[in-house]
C-alpha angles and dihedrals in degrees: 000000000000122000138170097226112100096201105076115156118190118210150128127278106247098171141014114185110182120203130184092296107343133061130204108220119194118204120187108215096177133358107301092358111114131178117199121203130184112220137156122276087235089059091049088056097043090050092045090228113185136162108288096014119134115250140160127236104213114194119196117168139152092213129039118187122212124199137179134187 
């Protein structure tokens, strides 16, 4: 797979919560570090995402916000 996004985080699916049309998929990229994505239920099925499966969180954004306390 080749992709233009530079922020590609490999991890394991730790949760797939399907709603009426959209699912929240949680991918653990490091111990205690979880990225959550909202994707369609159709995409969950097409990607065959299940608990424990390997997946990539791909982040492509024109803006990234940084905050500190």
